[in-house]
C-alpha positions, -999 to 999 in steps of 0.1 A, spaced: -1 -2 -2 10 34 -7 -1 69 13 -4 102 3 15 128 28 -10 158 27 9 180 60 48 175 59 61 159 88 94 152 100 101 116 111 138 109 131 160 124 105 135 118 77 117 149 64 84 142 40 68 171 26 31 176 14 25 152 -17 48 126 -13 41 92 -13 56 69 10 40 32 20 39 19 54 77 6 62 88 47 56 69 50 90 71 37 122 45 15 139 35 35 165 30 67 148 12 53 116 -20 48 128 -23 82 144 -8 97 118 -35 81 95 -62 92 122 -53 126 120 -56 129 82 -18 135 75 -11 104 53 -38 92 37 -42 57 15 -44 58 -21 -65 43 -33 -83 45 -69 -112 62 -51 -88 84 -42 -66 87 -72 -104 96 -90 -114 122 -67 -80 140 -69 -80 141 -107 -118 153 -107 -111 183 -82 -74 192 -105 -98 194 -136 -128 214 -116 -93 241 -105 -82 241 -144 -121 250 -155 -122 274 -133 -90 293 -142 -100 292 -180 -136 310 -171 -110 335 -151 -92 343 -184 
């Protein structure tokens, strides 16, 4: 499984910026569930990708209308 970092975090000596893709092994076990519950990381699923793409398309449509 892969996860996207929503809000930048630093774990030990590693920095994960917003938008970074991480795996469960990148995050310490004791922190993983909490980060997921807080929405700091989210699982990348097919539905998540579709929603993100739809949001990007809507954003582009708004920019086109403004020009």
